[in-house]
All heavy atoms as a GROMACS GRO file, in nm:
protein
  595
    1MET      N    1  -1.184  -0.582  -0.811
    1MET     CA    2  -1.179  -0.437  -0.806
    1MET      C    3  -1.074  -0.389  -0.906
    1MET      O    4  -0.962  -0.436  -0.904
    1MET     CB    5  -1.141  -0.394  -0.664
    1MET     CG    6  -1.137  -0.245  -0.646
    1MET     SD    7  -1.083  -0.189  -0.481
    1MET     CE    8  -1.208  -0.257  -0.375
    2PRO      N    9  -1.111  -0.299  -0.997
    2PRO     CA   10  -1.014  -0.251  -1.095
    2PRO      C   11  -0.903  -0.170  -1.030
    2PRO      O   12  -0.922  -0.108  -0.926
    2PRO     CB   13  -1.097  -0.164  -1.190
    2PRO     CG   14  -1.223  -0.135  -1.118
    2PRO     CD   15  -1.242  -0.240  -1.014
    3ILE      N   16  -0.788  -0.173  -1.094
    3ILE     CA   17  -0.671  -0.098  -1.046
    3ILE      C   18  -0.676   0.041  -1.110
    3ILE      O   19  -0.677   0.053  -1.232
    3ILE     CB   20  -0.540  -0.168  -1.086
    3ILE    CG1   21  -0.535  -0.309  -1.029
    3ILE    CG2   22  -0.419  -0.088  -1.045
    3ILE    CD1   23  -0.528  -0.318  -0.880
    4PRO      N   24  -0.677   0.146  -1.028
    4PRO     CA   25  -0.677   0.281  -1.086
    4PRO      C   26  -0.538   0.317  -1.138
    4PRO      O   27  -0.437   0.270  -1.085
    4PRO     CB   28  -0.715   0.370  -0.968
    4PRO     CG   29  -0.668   0.297  -0.849
    4PRO     CD   30  -0.682   0.150  -0.882
    5THR      N   31  -0.534   0.397  -1.240
    5THR     CA   32  -0.407   0.453  -1.284
    5THR      C   33  -0.410   0.600  -1.249
    5THR      O   34  -0.516   0.662  -1.243
    5THR     CB   35  -0.386   0.434  -1.436
    5THR    OG1   36  -0.495   0.493  -1.504
    5THR    CG2   37  -0.376   0.287  -1.471
    6GLY      N   38  -0.297   0.656  -1.221
    6GLY     CA   39  -0.290   0.795  -1.179
    6GLY      C   40  -0.165   0.815  -1.098
    6GLY      O   41  -0.066   0.746  -1.116
    7GLY      N   42  -0.172   0.902  -1.003
    7GLY     CA   43  -0.056   0.935  -0.924
    7GLY      C   44  -0.048   0.856  -0.794
    7GLY      O   45  -0.127   0.764  -0.770
    8TYR      N   46   0.047   0.896  -0.712
    8TYR     CA   47   0.070   0.824  -0.587
    8TYR      C   48  -0.048   0.835  -0.492
    8TYR      O   49  -0.074   0.741  -0.416
    8TYR     CB   50   0.199   0.873  -0.521
    8TYR     CG   51   0.192   1.011  -0.460
    8TYR    CD1   52   0.163   1.027  -0.325
    8TYR    CD2   53   0.217   1.125  -0.536
    8TYR    CE1   54   0.157   1.154  -0.268
    8TYR    CE2   55   0.211   1.250  -0.481
    8TYR     CZ   56   0.182   1.264  -0.347
    8TYR     OH   57   0.175   1.390  -0.290
    9ARG      N   58  -0.122   0.945  -0.498
    9ARG     CA   59  -0.237   0.958  -0.409
    9ARG      C   60  -0.346   0.857  -0.443
    9ARG      O   61  -0.407   0.798  -0.354
    9ARG     CB   62  -0.293   1.100  -0.415
    9ARG     CG   63  -0.202   1.200  -0.347
    9ARG     CD   64  -0.262   1.338  -0.344
    9ARG     NE   65  -0.170   1.429  -0.278
    9ARG     CZ   66  -0.156   1.554  -0.312
    9ARG    NH1   67  -0.228   1.606  -0.409
    9ARG    NH2   68  -0.070   1.631  -0.248
   10GLN      N   69  -0.370   0.838  -0.572
   10GLN     CA   70  -0.471   0.740  -0.613
   10GLN      C   71  -0.428   0.599  -0.573
   10GLN      O   72  -0.510   0.519  -0.529
   10GLN     CB   73  -0.495   0.747  -0.765
   10GLN     CG   74  -0.569   0.869  -0.809
   10GLN     CD   75  -0.479   0.991  -0.831
   10GLN    OE1   76  -0.356   0.982  -0.821
   10GLN    NE2   77  -0.540   1.105  -0.858
   11MET      N   78  -0.299   0.570  -0.589
   11MET     CA   79  -0.248   0.439  -0.549
   11MET      C   80  -0.264   0.420  -0.399
   11MET      O   81  -0.312   0.316  -0.353
   11MET     CB   82  -0.100   0.425  -0.587
   11MET     CG   83  -0.045   0.287  -0.556
   11MET     SD   84   0.133   0.283  -0.525
   11MET     CE   85   0.138   0.344  -0.358
   12ALA      N   86  -0.229   0.522  -0.322
   12ALA     CA   87  -0.240   0.514  -0.176
   12ALA      C   88  -0.386   0.497  -0.134
   12ALA      O   89  -0.416   0.416  -0.046
   12ALA     CB   90  -0.178   0.637  -0.111
   13GLU      N   91  -0.475   0.571  -0.197
   13GLU     CA   92  -0.618   0.559  -0.164
   13GLU      C   93  -0.669   0.420  -0.196
   13GLU      O   94  -0.746   0.361  -0.119
   13GLU     CB   95  -0.699   0.663  -0.242
   13GLU     CG   96  -0.682   0.805  -0.192
   13GLU     CD   97  -0.748   0.908  -0.282
   13GLU    OE1   98  -0.827   0.869  -0.371
   13GLU    OE2   99  -0.722   1.027  -0.264
   14ASP      N  100  -0.628   0.365  -0.309
   14ASP     CA  101  -0.672   0.232  -0.349
   14ASP      C  102  -0.620   0.127  -0.251
   14ASP      O  103  -0.695   0.040  -0.205
   14ASP     CB  104  -0.627   0.200  -0.491
   14ASP     CG  105  -0.678   0.066  -0.538
   14ASP    OD1  106  -0.802   0.048  -0.545
   14ASP    OD2  107  -0.595  -0.023  -0.566
   15LEU      N  108  -0.491   0.133  -0.218
   15LEU     CA  109  -0.434   0.036  -0.125
   15LEU      C  110  -0.497   0.050   0.014
   15LEU      O  111  -0.525  -0.050   0.080
   15LEU     CB  112  -0.282   0.050  -0.117
   15LEU     CG  113  -0.205  -0.009  -0.234
   15LEU    CD1  114  -0.056   0.024  -0.223
   15LEU    CD2  115  -0.225  -0.159  -0.243
   16ALA      N  116  -0.521   0.174   0.058
   16ALA     CA  117  -0.586   0.195   0.188
   16ALA      C  118  -0.724   0.132   0.188
   16ALA      O  119  -0.764   0.067   0.286
   16ALA     CB  120  -0.594   0.344   0.219
   17SER      N  121  -0.797   0.147   0.079
   17SER     CA  122  -0.930   0.087   0.068
   17SER      C  123  -0.922  -0.064   0.072
   17SER      O  124  -1.004  -0.131   0.137
   17SER     CB  125  -0.994   0.133  -0.063
   17SER     OG  126  -1.116   0.068  -0.085
   18ARG      N  127  -0.823  -0.120   0.006
   18ARG     CA  128  -0.805  -0.265   0.005
   18ARG      C  129  -0.765  -0.316   0.144
   18ARG      O  130  -0.809  -0.424   0.185
   18ARG     CB  131  -0.702  -0.306  -0.099
   18ARG     CG  132  -0.752  -0.285  -0.242
   18ARG     CD  133  -0.641  -0.303  -0.345
   18ARG     NE  134  -0.685  -0.264  -0.476
   18ARG     CZ  135  -0.739  -0.348  -0.566
   18ARG    NH1  136  -0.754  -0.475  -0.536
   18ARG    NH2  137  -0.777  -0.304  -0.683
   19ILE      N  138  -0.685  -0.240   0.215
   19ILE     CA  139  -0.646  -0.278   0.351
   19ILE      C  140  -0.768  -0.272   0.442
   19ILE      O  141  -0.797  -0.367   0.516
   19ILE     CB  142  -0.532  -0.187   0.403
   19ILE    CG1  143  -0.403  -0.217   0.327
   19ILE    CG2  144  -0.513  -0.205   0.554
   19ILE    CD1  145  -0.292  -0.115   0.349
   20ARG      N  146  -0.840  -0.162   0.437
   20ARG     CA  147  -0.958  -0.146   0.524
   20ARG      C  148  -1.067  -0.248   0.489
   20ARG      O  149  -1.145  -0.288   0.575
   20ARG     CB  150  -1.011  -0.004   0.514
   20ARG     CG  151  -0.918   0.096   0.580
   20ARG     CD  152  -0.977   0.235   0.584
   20ARG     NE  153  -0.885   0.328   0.646
   20ARG     CZ  154  -0.820   0.423   0.581
   20ARG    NH1  155  -0.839   0.441   0.451
   20ARG    NH2  156  -0.737   0.503   0.645
   21GLY      N  157  -1.073  -0.287   0.363
   21GLY     CA  158  -1.172  -0.384   0.320
   21GLY      C  159  -1.133  -0.528   0.348
   21GLY      O  160  -1.210  -0.620   0.324
   22GLY      N  161  -1.011  -0.550   0.397
   22GLY     CA  162  -0.968  -0.683   0.434
   22GLY      C  163  -0.894  -0.761   0.326
   22GLY      O  164  -0.854  -0.874   0.349
   23GLU      N  165  -0.877  -0.701   0.208
   23GLU     CA  166  -0.802  -0.772   0.104
   23GLU      C  167  -0.658  -0.796   0.149
   23GLU      O  168  -0.599  -0.900   0.118
   23GLU     CB  169  -0.805  -0.691  -0.026
   23GLU     CG  170  -0.744  -0.763  -0.144
   23GLU     CD  171  -0.762  -0.690  -0.275
   23GLU    OE1  172  -0.860  -0.614  -0.291
   23GLU    OE2  173  -0.676  -0.708  -0.363
   24TYR      N  174  -0.602  -0.700   0.219
   24TYR     CA  175  -0.472  -0.715   0.283
   24TYR      C  176  -0.496  -0.708   0.433
   24TYR      O  177  -0.538  -0.605   0.485
   24TYR     CB  178  -0.374  -0.604   0.241
   24TYR     CG  179  -0.336  -0.609   0.095
   24TYR    CD1  180  -0.382  -0.513   0.006
   24TYR    CD2  181  -0.252  -0.708   0.046
   24TYR    CE1  182  -0.347  -0.517  -0.128
   24TYR    CE2  183  -0.217  -0.713  -0.088
   24TYR     CZ  184  -0.263  -0.617  -0.174
   24TYR     OH  185  -0.229  -0.621  -0.306
   25ALA      N  186  -0.475  -0.819   0.500
   25ALA     CA  187  -0.503  -0.829   0.643
   25ALA      C  188  -0.382  -0.782   0.724
   25ALA      O  189  -0.270  -0.776   0.673
   25ALA     CB  190  -0.535  -0.974   0.678
   26PRO      N  191  -0.404  -0.750   0.852
   26PRO     CA  192  -0.291  -0.714   0.938
   26PRO      C  193  -0.184  -0.822   0.933
   26PRO      O  194  -0.212  -0.941   0.941
   26PRO     CB  195  -0.355  -0.704   1.077
   26PRO     CG  196  -0.496  -0.662   1.049
   26PRO     CD  197  -0.532  -0.738   0.923
   27GLY      N  198  -0.060  -0.776   0.914
   27GLY     CA  199   0.054  -0.868   0.905
   27GLY      C  200   0.087  -0.912   0.764
   27GLY      O  201   0.195  -0.967   0.739
   28ASP      N  202  -0.004  -0.889   0.668
   28ASP     CA  203   0.023  -0.927   0.529
   28ASP      C  204   0.132  -0.840   0.468
   28ASP      O  205   0.139  -0.719   0.496
   28ASP     CB  206  -0.102  -0.913   0.443
   28ASP     CG  207  -0.200  -1.026   0.458
   28ASP    OD1  208  -0.171  -1.124   0.531
   28ASP    OD2  209  -0.309  -1.017   0.397
   29LYS      N  210   0.211  -0.900   0.383
   29LYS     CA  211   0.312  -0.826   0.309
   29LYS      C  212   0.249  -0.772   0.181
   29LYS      O  213   0.178  -0.845   0.110
   29LYS     CB  214   0.430  -0.918   0.273
   29LYS     CG  215   0.542  -0.848   0.203
   29LYS     CD  216   0.657  -0.943   0.175
   29LYS     CE  217   0.768  -0.869   0.102
   29LYS     NZ  218   0.879  -0.961   0.070
   30LEU      N  219   0.273  -0.645   0.154
   30LEU     CA  220   0.224  -0.587   0.029
   30LEU      C  221   0.316  -0.630  -0.085
   30LEU      O  222   0.431  -0.669  -0.063
   30LEU     CB  223   0.224  -0.434   0.038
   30LEU     CG  224   0.127  -0.369   0.137
   30LEU    CD1  225   0.135  -0.218   0.125
   30LEU    CD2  226  -0.015  -0.416   0.115
   31PRO      N  227   0.267  -0.621  -0.208
   31PRO     CA  228   0.356  -0.649  -0.322
   31PRO      C  229   0.478  -0.555  -0.319
   31PRO      O  230   0.472  -0.446  -0.262
   31PRO     CB  231   0.267  -0.620  -0.444
   31PRO     CG  232   0.127  -0.637  -0.394
   31PRO     CD  233   0.131  -0.591  -0.250
   32SER      N  234   0.585  -0.598  -0.382
   32SER     CA  235   0.707  -0.517  -0.386
   32SER      C  236   0.684  -0.387  -0.463
   32SER      O  237   0.585  -0.374  -0.536
   32SER     CB  238   0.819  -0.596  -0.455
   32SER     OG  239   0.790  -0.609  -0.594
   33TYR      N  240   0.776  -0.293  -0.446
   33TYR     CA  241   0.766  -0.167  -0.520
   33TYR      C  242   0.760  -0.194  -0.670
   33TYR      O  243   0.682  -0.132  -0.743
   33TYR     CB  244   0.885  -0.076  -0.490
   33TYR     CG  245   0.885  -0.012  -0.354
   33TYR    CD1  246   1.004   0.031  -0.297
   33TYR    CD2  247   0.770   0.008  -0.281
   33TYR    CE1  248   1.008   0.092  -0.172
   33TYR    CE2  249   0.771   0.067  -0.156
   33TYR     CZ  250   0.891   0.109  -0.102
   33TYR     OH  251   0.893   0.169   0.020
   34ALA      N  252   0.841  -0.288  -0.718
   34ALA     CA  253   0.843  -0.319  -0.861
   34ALA      C  254   0.708  -0.376  -0.906
   34ALA      O  255   0.657  -0.339  -1.012
   34ALA     CB  256   0.955  -0.418  -0.892
   35GLU      N  257   0.649  -0.463  -0.824
   35GLU     CA  258   0.519  -0.520  -0.858
   35GLU      C  259   0.410  -0.413  -0.857
   35GLU      O  260   0.325  -0.410  -0.946
   35GLU     CB  261   0.483  -0.633  -0.761
   35GLU     CG  262   0.571  -0.755  -0.776
   35GLU     CD  263   0.554  -0.855  -0.664
   35GLU    OE1  264   0.530  -0.814  -0.548
   35GLU    OE2  265   0.567  -0.974  -0.691
   36LEU      N  266   0.413  -0.327  -0.756
   36LEU     CA  267   0.315  -0.218  -0.749
   36LEU      C  268   0.332  -0.122  -0.866
   36LEU      O  269   0.235  -0.070  -0.920
   36LEU     CB  270   0.326  -0.145  -0.616
   36LEU     CG  271   0.279  -0.222  -0.492
   36LEU    CD1  272   0.316  -0.147  -0.365
   36LEU    CD2  273   0.130  -0.250  -0.498
   37SER      N  274   0.457  -0.100  -0.905
   37SER     CA  275   0.486  -0.012  -1.018
   37SER      C  276   0.419  -0.064  -1.145
   37SER      O  277   0.355   0.011  -1.219
   37SER     CB  278   0.637  -0.003  -1.038
   37SER     OG  279   0.668   0.068  -1.155
   38LYS      N  280   0.429  -0.193  -1.169
   38LYS     CA  281   0.366  -0.253  -1.287
   38LYS      C  282   0.214  -0.253  -1.272
   38LYS      O  283   0.142  -0.221  -1.366
   38LYS     CB  284   0.416  -0.396  -1.306
   38LYS     CG  285   0.557  -0.405  -1.356
   38LYS     CD  286   0.600  -0.548  -1.374
   38LYS     CE  287   0.746  -0.553  -1.416
   38LYS     NZ  288   0.794  -0.691  -1.428
   39LEU      N  289   0.166  -0.288  -1.154
   39LEU     CA  290   0.023  -0.300  -1.129
   39LEU      C  291  -0.050  -0.166  -1.149
   39LEU      O  292  -0.157  -0.161  -1.209
   39LEU     CB  293   0.001  -0.350  -0.987
   39LEU     CG  294  -0.138  -0.392  -0.945
   39LEU    CD1  295  -0.187  -0.509  -1.029
   39LEU    CD2  296  -0.138  -0.429  -0.798
   40TYR      N  297   0.011  -0.058  -1.099
   40TYR     CA  298  -0.052   0.074  -1.105
   40TYR      C  299   0.000   0.160  -1.220
   40TYR      O  300  -0.040   0.275  -1.233
   40TYR     CB  301  -0.032   0.147  -0.973
   40TYR     CG  302  -0.117   0.090  -0.861
   40TYR    CD1  303  -0.065  -0.002  -0.772
   40TYR    CD2  304  -0.250   0.128  -0.845
   40TYR    CE1  305  -0.142  -0.055  -0.669
   40TYR    CE2  306  -0.328   0.077  -0.744
   40TYR     CZ  307  -0.274  -0.015  -0.656
   40TYR     OH  308  -0.350  -0.068  -0.556
   41SER      N  309   0.090   0.106  -1.300
   41SER     CA  310   0.150   0.181  -1.413
   41SER      C  311   0.214   0.311  -1.366
   41SER      O  312   0.189   0.418  -1.420
   41SER     CB  313   0.046   0.209  -1.521
   41SER     OG  314  -0.009   0.089  -1.571
   42LEU      N  315   0.295   0.299  -1.260
   42LEU     CA  316   0.364   0.414  -1.202
   42LEU      C  317   0.513   0.385  -1.193
   42LEU      O  318   0.554   0.269  -1.188
   42LEU     CB  319   0.312   0.442  -1.060
   42LEU     CG  320   0.165   0.479  -1.046
   42LEU    CD1  321   0.126   0.479  -0.899
   42LEU    CD2  322   0.138   0.615  -1.108
   43ALA      N  323   0.592   0.491  -1.187
   43ALA     CA  324   0.735   0.475  -1.162
   43ALA      C  325   0.756   0.429  -1.018
   43ALA      O  326   0.675   0.457  -0.930
   43ALA     CB  327   0.807   0.608  -1.184
   44VAL      N  328   0.865   0.357  -0.996
   44VAL     CA  329   0.895   0.306  -0.862
   44VAL      C  330   0.903   0.421  -0.760
   44VAL      O  331   0.855   0.408  -0.647
   44VAL     CB  332   1.024   0.222  -0.863
   44VAL    CG1  333   1.067   0.186  -0.722
   44VAL    CG2  334   1.003   0.095  -0.944
   45THR      N  335   0.961   0.534  -0.799
   45THR     CA  336   0.971   0.646  -0.706
   45THR      C  337   0.833   0.700  -0.669
   45THR      O  338   0.811   0.745  -0.556
   45THR     CB  339   1.058   0.760  -0.764
   45THR    OG1  340   1.007   0.798  -0.892
   45THR    CG2  341   1.203   0.717  -0.776
   46THR      N  342   0.739   0.693  -0.762
   46THR     CA  343   0.602   0.737  -0.734
   46THR      C  344   0.536   0.638  -0.638
   46THR      O  345   0.465   0.680  -0.545
   46THR     CB  346   0.522   0.748  -0.865
   46THR    OG1  347   0.591   0.836  -0.954
   46THR    CG2  348   0.382   0.801  -0.840
   47VAL      N  349   0.560   0.510  -0.656
   47VAL     CA  350   0.508   0.408  -0.565
   47VAL      C  351   0.562   0.432  -0.424
   47VAL      O  352   0.489   0.423  -0.326
   47VAL     CB  353   0.544   0.266  -0.615
   47VAL    CG1  354   0.517   0.161  -0.508
   47VAL    CG2  355   0.468   0.233  -0.743
   48GLN      N  356   0.690   0.464  -0.414
   48GLN     CA  357   0.751   0.491  -0.284
   48GLN      C  358   0.680   0.606  -0.214
   48GLN      O  359   0.656   0.600  -0.092
   48GLN     CB  360   0.900   0.521  -0.300
   48GLN     CG  361   0.981   0.400  -0.339
   48GLN     CD  362   1.124   0.434  -0.378
   48GLN    OE1  363   1.153   0.543  -0.426
   48GLN    NE2  364   1.214   0.339  -0.358
   49LYS      N  365   0.645   0.710  -0.289
   49LYS     CA  366   0.572   0.822  -0.230
   49LYS      C  367   0.436   0.777  -0.177
   49LYS      O  368   0.393   0.818  -0.069
   49LYS     CB  369   0.552   0.935  -0.333
   49LYS     CG  370   0.678   1.013  -0.362
   49LYS     CD  371   0.657   1.112  -0.475
   49LYS     CE  372   0.588   1.237  -0.427
   49LYS     NZ  373   0.584   1.342  -0.530
   50GLY      N  374   0.368   0.692  -0.252
   50GLY     CA  375   0.238   0.642  -0.209
   50GLY      C  376   0.249   0.557  -0.083
   50GLY      O  377   0.165   0.567   0.008
   51ILE      N  378   0.353   0.477  -0.074
   51ILE     CA  379   0.374   0.395   0.046
   51ILE      C  380   0.403   0.484   0.166
   51ILE      O  381   0.356   0.458   0.277
   51ILE     CB  382   0.487   0.292   0.024
   51ILE    CG1  383   0.446   0.190  -0.083
   51ILE    CG2  384   0.527   0.223   0.154
   51ILE    CD1  385   0.325   0.104  -0.050
   52ARG      N  386   0.475   0.593   0.146
   52ARG     CA  387   0.501   0.686   0.256
   52ARG      C  388   0.370   0.746   0.308
   52ARG      O  389   0.355   0.769   0.428
   52ARG     CB  390   0.599   0.796   0.213
   52ARG     CG  391   0.743   0.748   0.214
   52ARG     CD  392   0.844   0.862   0.212
   52ARG     NE  393   0.836   0.946   0.094
   52ARG     CZ  394   0.900   0.925  -0.020
   52ARG    NH1  395   0.977   0.820  -0.033
   52ARG    NH2  396   0.888   1.009  -0.120
   53VAL      N  397   0.276   0.772   0.219
   53VAL     CA  398   0.144   0.822   0.261
   53VAL      C  399   0.077   0.719   0.352
   53VAL      O  400   0.023   0.753   0.457
   53VAL     CB  401   0.054   0.854   0.139
   53VAL    CG1  402  -0.089   0.880   0.181
   53VAL    CG2  403   0.110   0.972   0.060
   54LEU      N  404   0.082   0.592   0.313
   54LEU     CA  405   0.021   0.486   0.393
   54LEU      C  406   0.092   0.471   0.527
   54LEU      O  407   0.027   0.444   0.629
   54LEU     CB  408   0.023   0.355   0.317
   54LEU     CG  409  -0.060   0.350   0.189
   54LEU    CD1  410  -0.040   0.218   0.116
   54LEU    CD2  411  -0.207   0.375   0.217
   55GLU      N  412   0.224   0.489   0.528
   55GLU     CA  413   0.298   0.484   0.655
   55GLU      C  414   0.254   0.599   0.745
   55GLU      O  415   0.231   0.580   0.865
   55GLU     CB  416   0.449   0.491   0.630
   55GLU     CG  417   0.507   0.365   0.571
   55GLU     CD  418   0.653   0.376   0.534
   55GLU    OE1  419   0.700   0.488   0.500
   55GLU    OE2  420   0.722   0.274   0.541
   56PHE      N  421   0.240   0.718   0.688
   56PHE     CA  422   0.196   0.835   0.764
   56PHE      C  423   0.056   0.813   0.822
   56PHE      O  424   0.026   0.856   0.932
   56PHE     CB  425   0.200   0.960   0.676
   56PHE     CG  426   0.159   1.085   0.746
   56PHE    CD1  427   0.245   1.149   0.833
   56PHE    CD2  428   0.033   1.139   0.726
   56PHE    CE1  429   0.206   1.264   0.900
   56PHE    CE2  430  -0.007   1.254   0.791
   56PHE     CZ  431   0.080   1.317   0.879
   57GLN      N  432  -0.029   0.746   0.746
   57GLN     CA  433  -0.166   0.717   0.791
   57GLN      C  434  -0.169   0.605   0.896
   57GLN      O  435  -0.273   0.578   0.954
   57GLN     CB  436  -0.254   0.678   0.673
   57GLN     CG  437  -0.281   0.790   0.576
   57GLN     CD  438  -0.358   0.746   0.453
   57GLN    OE1  439  -0.381   0.627   0.429
   57GLN    NE2  440  -0.399   0.843   0.372
   58GLY      N  441  -0.056   0.540   0.917
   58GLY     CA  442  -0.049   0.433   1.016
   58GLY      C  443  -0.103   0.300   0.968
   58GLY      O  444  -0.134   0.213   1.050
   59LEU      N  445  -0.113   0.282   0.837
   59LEU     CA  446  -0.168   0.158   0.784
   59LEU      C  447  -0.062   0.053   0.757
   59LEU      O  448  -0.091  -0.067   0.763
   59LEU     CB  449  -0.246   0.185   0.655
   59LEU     CG  450  -0.373   0.268   0.672
   59LEU    CD1  451  -0.433   0.300   0.536
   59LEU    CD2  452  -0.474   0.194   0.758
   60VAL      N  453   0.058   0.096   0.722
   60VAL     CA  454   0.165   0.001   0.688
   60VAL      C  455   0.293   0.040   0.758
   60VAL      O  456   0.309   0.153   0.805
   60VAL     CB  457   0.190  -0.006   0.535
   60VAL    CG1  458   0.065  -0.048   0.459
   60VAL    CG2  459   0.244   0.125   0.480
   61VAL      N  460   0.384  -0.057   0.762
   61VAL     CA  461   0.517  -0.032   0.817
   61VAL      C  462   0.618  -0.099   0.725
   61VAL      O  463   0.597  -0.212   0.679
   61VAL     CB  464   0.529  -0.085   0.962
   61VAL    CG1  465   0.505  -0.234   0.970
   61VAL    CG2  466   0.661  -0.047   1.024
   62GLY      N  467   0.724  -0.025   0.694
   62GLY     CA  468   0.831  -0.079   0.611
   62GLY      C  469   0.937  -0.145   0.698
   62GLY      O  470   0.975  -0.090   0.801
   63VAL      N  471   0.980  -0.262   0.656
   63VAL     CA  472   1.086  -0.333   0.726
   63VAL      C  473   1.204  -0.340   0.630
   63VAL      O  474   1.196  -0.408   0.527
   63VAL     CB  475   1.041  -0.476   0.767
   63VAL    CG1  476   1.154  -0.547   0.839
   63VAL    CG2  477   0.916  -0.469   0.852
   64PRO      N  478   1.312  -0.266   0.658
   64PRO     CA  479   1.425  -0.262   0.566
   64PRO      C  480   1.473  -0.401   0.525
   64PRO      O  481   1.493  -0.489   0.609
   64PRO     CB  482   1.533  -0.186   0.644
   64PRO     CG  483   1.455  -0.101   0.740
   64PRO     CD  484   1.335  -0.186   0.778
   65GLY      N  485   1.487  -0.420   0.395
   65GLY     CA  486   1.534  -0.545   0.341
   65GLY      C  487   1.430  -0.657   0.337
   65GLY      O  488   1.458  -0.767   0.289
   66ARG      N  489   1.311  -0.631   0.387
   66ARG     CA  490   1.207  -0.735   0.392
   66ARG      C  491   1.082  -0.697   0.316
   66ARG      O  492   1.013  -0.783   0.263
   66ARG     CB  493   1.171  -0.764   0.536
   66ARG     CG  494   1.286  -0.825   0.612
   66ARG     CD  495   1.227  -0.912   0.713
   66ARG     NE  496   1.297  -1.039   0.710
   66ARG     CZ  497   1.310  -1.112   0.817
   66ARG    NH1  498   1.259  -1.073   0.930
   66ARG    NH2  499   1.373  -1.226   0.809
   67GLY      N  500   1.044  -0.569   0.318
   67GLY     CA  501   0.924  -0.527   0.247
   67GLY      C  502   0.836  -0.437   0.332
   67GLY      O  503   0.875  -0.386   0.436
   68VAL      N  504   0.715  -0.419   0.283
   68VAL     CA  505   0.616  -0.334   0.348
   68VAL      C  506   0.501  -0.423   0.393
   68VAL      O  507   0.449  -0.503   0.314
   68VAL     CB  508   0.565  -0.224   0.253
   68VAL    CG1  509   0.459  -0.138   0.320
   68VAL    CG2  510   0.681  -0.137   0.206
   69TYR      N  511   0.462  -0.407   0.519
   69TYR     CA  512   0.359  -0.492   0.579
   69TYR      C  513   0.244  -0.407   0.633
   69TYR      O  514   0.265  -0.296   0.680
   69TYR     CB  515   0.418  -0.573   0.695
   69TYR     CG  516   0.522  -0.672   0.649
   69TYR    CD1  517   0.654  -0.633   0.629
   69TYR    CD2  518   0.488  -0.804   0.625
   69TYR    CE1  519   0.750  -0.723   0.585
   69TYR    CE2  520   0.583  -0.896   0.582
   69TYR     CZ  521   0.713  -0.855   0.563
   69TYR     OH  522   0.807  -0.944   0.519
   70VAL      N  523   0.125  -0.466   0.630
   70VAL     CA  524   0.009  -0.403   0.693
   70VAL      C  525   0.032  -0.410   0.844
   70VAL      O  526   0.069  -0.515   0.897
   70VAL     CB  527  -0.122  -0.475   0.655
   70VAL    CG1  528  -0.241  -0.412   0.726
   70VAL    CG2  529  -0.143  -0.473   0.504
   71ARG      N  530   0.012  -0.299   0.910
   71ARG     CA  531   0.033  -0.295   1.055
   71ARG      C  532  -0.058  -0.394   1.125
   71ARG      O  533  -0.173  -0.412   1.085
   71ARG     CB  534   0.010  -0.155   1.109
   71ARG     CG  535   0.120  -0.058   1.070
   71ARG     CD  536   0.095   0.078   1.128
   71ARG     NE  537   0.086   0.067   1.273
   71ARG     CZ  538   0.165   0.132   1.357
   71ARG    NH1  539   0.255   0.214   1.311
   71ARG    NH2  540   0.149   0.119   1.486
   72GLU      N  541  -0.008  -0.454   1.229
   72GLU     CA  542  -0.084  -0.551   1.307
   72GLU      C  543  -0.194  -0.485   1.390
   72GLU      O  544  -0.295  -0.547   1.420
   72GLU     CB  545   0.008  -0.629   1.402
   72GLU     CG  546   0.107  -0.718   1.330
   72GLU     CD  547   0.046  -0.850   1.285
   72GLU    OE1  548  -0.070  -0.879   1.320
   72GLU    OE2  549   0.114  -0.921   1.211
   73ASP      N  550  -0.172  -0.359   1.429
   73ASP     CA  551  -0.262  -0.294   1.523
   73ASP      C  552  -0.364  -0.201   1.460
   73ASP      O  553  -0.410  -0.108   1.522
   73ASP     CB  554  -0.182  -0.219   1.628
   73ASP     CG  555  -0.087  -0.116   1.567
   73ASP    OD1  556  -0.073  -0.112   1.443
   73ASP    OD2  557  -0.027  -0.040   1.643
   74ILE      N  558  -0.403  -0.229   1.335
   74ILE     CA  559  -0.507  -0.146   1.273
   74ILE      C  560  -0.639  -0.220   1.276
   74ILE      O  561  -0.645  -0.342   1.279
   74ILE     CB  562  -0.473  -0.106   1.127
   74ILE    CG1  563  -0.473  -0.229   1.036
   74ILE    CG2  564  -0.346  -0.028   1.116
   74ILE    CD1  565  -0.493  -0.196   0.892
   75ASN      N  566  -0.744  -0.144   1.272
   75ASN     CA  567  -0.878  -0.199   1.262
   75ASN      C  568  -0.917  -0.189   1.116
   75ASN      O  569  -0.934  -0.080   1.063
   75ASN     CB  570  -0.974  -0.121   1.350
   75ASN     CG  571  -1.116  -0.173   1.344
   75ASN    OD1  572  -1.144  -0.267   1.269
   75ASN    ND2  573  -1.204  -0.114   1.421
   76PRO      N  574  -0.933  -0.304   1.045
   76PRO     CA  575  -0.962  -0.296   0.902
   76PRO      C  576  -1.096  -0.232   0.869
   76PRO      O  577  -1.117  -0.188   0.758
   76PRO     CB  578  -0.959  -0.442   0.858
   76PRO     CG  579  -0.974  -0.522   0.980
   76PRO     CD  580  -0.926  -0.437   1.096
   77ASN      N  581  -1.188  -0.227   0.964
   77ASN     CA  582  -1.319  -0.165   0.939
   77ASN      C  583  -1.346  -0.058   1.044
   77ASN      O  584  -1.422  -0.079   1.137
   77ASN     CB  585  -1.429  -0.273   0.945
   77ASN     CG  586  -1.411  -0.379   0.841
   77ASN    OD1  587  -1.390  -0.347   0.725
   77ASN    ND2  588  -1.414  -0.504   0.881
   78PRO      N  589  -1.284   0.061   1.029
   78PRO     CA  590  -1.299   0.165   1.132
   78PRO      C  591  -1.442   0.217   1.140
   78PRO      O  592  -1.518   0.211   1.052
   78PRO     CB  593  -1.204   0.275   1.086
   78PRO     CG  594  -1.171   0.249   0.945
   78PRO     CD  595  -1.203   0.104   0.918
   0.00000   0.00000   0.00000
């Protein structure tokens, strides 16, 4: 699946699709902000905004000092 370039909303939509599609399973750690920044050609602060969208949607949870993980209690195919 190609990586879209654009803003934080496009990044969040793409990651949400990948989570729901099973590419990132419950409990999986997402790439770091720096890795996502390179992958999506976005600034780290823009990536952070996109991750906050996913947190608000209940798809991921951030663990301080450890990273961002796909929530265990989501249904990948709603």
